[in-house]
N, C-alpha and C positions, 0 to 999 in steps of 0.2 A: 778067567782065561788060564789055560795051562800052558806052561812054558816048554814042557817036554816035546811037543812036536816040532818045535823050533830048534830043538837041540840044546836049550839053554837050561841051566840049573837056576835055582832061586838066587843064589849068590852072584851069578852073571848078571841078571836082571838088576839087582841092586846096584851092581858096579856100573852097568850102562845108564841107569837112571841118574847116579850121582855124577858121573863124568859128563853126561848130557847137560846137567844143571849148571855146570862150571863154564863160564864164558871165556875167562882168562886167568891164568895163574901167575903170580909173581912170587919170586923168592926175597926174603928180607933177612938180612944177617942182624942178629941181636946177641947181647952178651948173655952169659949163663945167668947171671943175676936177673937180668930183665926176663929171661925165659921162665926162671923159677917163679918170679913174681906174678907173671901172667898165668901160670899154672895155678897159683894160689887163687887168683880172681876167678879163673875158670871153675875151680873146686867150690868156691863160695857160691857162685852162680848155680852150680849144679845142686847144691844143698837147697838153696832157695827155690829153684824151679822144679826140683824133684825128678830131673832127667839128665841124661848125658849132655854135657856142653862142650863144644870144640874150642880150640884156641882162637880160630876165626870168630866165633860168636862172642868169645870174651873180649876181643879187641873191638868188634862192632859195638858192644855194650860200653865200653870205655869211650869210644868215639861219640857215641850217643849221649853220654854224660856231658861232654863238653858242649854239645848243642843245646842242652837243657838249662845251661848256666847253673850249675850246682853252687849253692852258697853255704857258707858255714852255718847259717840258721837252719839249713835242712837237717842238720844233726841234732837239733833240739829234741830233746826226749829220748834219744837213741842210747844213752848210757844210764843204766839204773845204778844209782850210788846207795852204798849201804851206810848206815849210821857210823860204822867204823871208818869207812873211806872219808866220809865228811869230816869227821873230827881230825883225821890226819891231814886233809887238805888245809882246814882252817888253821891248824897248828903250823903247818908248813908256811902258809901265808904270814902268819903273825910273825914268825922267826924271820922270814925274809924283810918284812917291813922294819924290824928293829935294826937290821943291817944296812938298810938303804940310806944313803946320804946323797945330797945334791952334788953333782959334779963341779969340781972347782974350775973357774973360768981364767 
């Protein structure tokens, strides 16, 4: 269907489609720090999904995580540890245990 007979350009159509899909809009004030973090999350989602991601979609994703009951065990296997890092972690733990004392009551 051509939009030209209606006097509409393609960008007019997309605007009308997007506006029509929005039922209600709210304004929310957030700090600059929160905004920056939300942008980072949106960027990570964009990389993972391979397509542009809006801040709205990033917020919906975060809300969805809450509903799924994300647990610390969900992170298992997400960090690839090198031998060098493993040695450093073990040395750090060993040093910490040498300094640890029972608290005096």
